[in-house]
N, C-alpha and C positions, 0 to 999 in steps of 0.2 A: 496350825494350817488344816484346812479341811483335804481330805484325801484325793476329791474329785478335780483339784485345781493344780494345773502341771504348769511348772516353771519354763517357760518360753526363753528367756532369754540365752542358753546354752547352745539353741539351735542357730545354726549357720545360714545364712542368704545366697543360693545359688544363682550367681548370675550369670552363667552359661546359655545359650540359646535354647528354644524346645527343640527337640528331637522331628525330624521333618514328617513322622508317622503322625505327628498332630495335623499337618496339611492332609494328610491323605483321609484323616478321621472327621475334618471338617465337611470335606467334599462330599463324605458319606451322609454326615447331618444332612447338609443341604438335601442331596438326594432324596432321603428319607423324608423330609421334611414336603417334597414337592409331591413325594407319594400319599403321604398322608393329606396333604390338601386335595388332590386328585380324587381320594379314597371318601373324604367328606363331602365334598361335592357330589360325588355319585350317590350318595348315599341320601344327600336332601333330594337329588331329581327324584330316586325312586320313592321316597317319600310324598312327594309331590305326584306323581304318579299316582300311587296308591290313594292318596286321599281324593284325587280327582274320580278315580274308578270308583271308590265308596260313595261319592256323593252321585254319581250317575246312577248307581245302583238302588241308592234311596230315592232317587224322583221315581225310577220305575216302581218299586216297591210301592210308594204312594200313589202311582198311577193305576197300578192295579188293584189296589185296593177300594180306589176311590170308584171305579170302575167308568172314568170318562178320561178321553184324552186330553193331554197337556199341551 
C-alpha cells in the first residue's frame, strides 16, 4: 500500500450540530462579500472616468495638432 493513502474507515462521524460561531462567520463572510462588490463597482467607475478623460485628452491633442477646431 502506498504511504500517501490514509485509511479513513477508523474515523468516526460527528453528528453534533455546528457551533454557534459558524453563524457569526457566515455573517462576516456576507458583509465582506458586500464590501468586495462595492469596491469592484467603485473600481469600474474609476476606470470609466479615467477612460473618458483619456479619450477627451486624445481629442484635444488631435485638435491642437491639426490646427483646426472640431
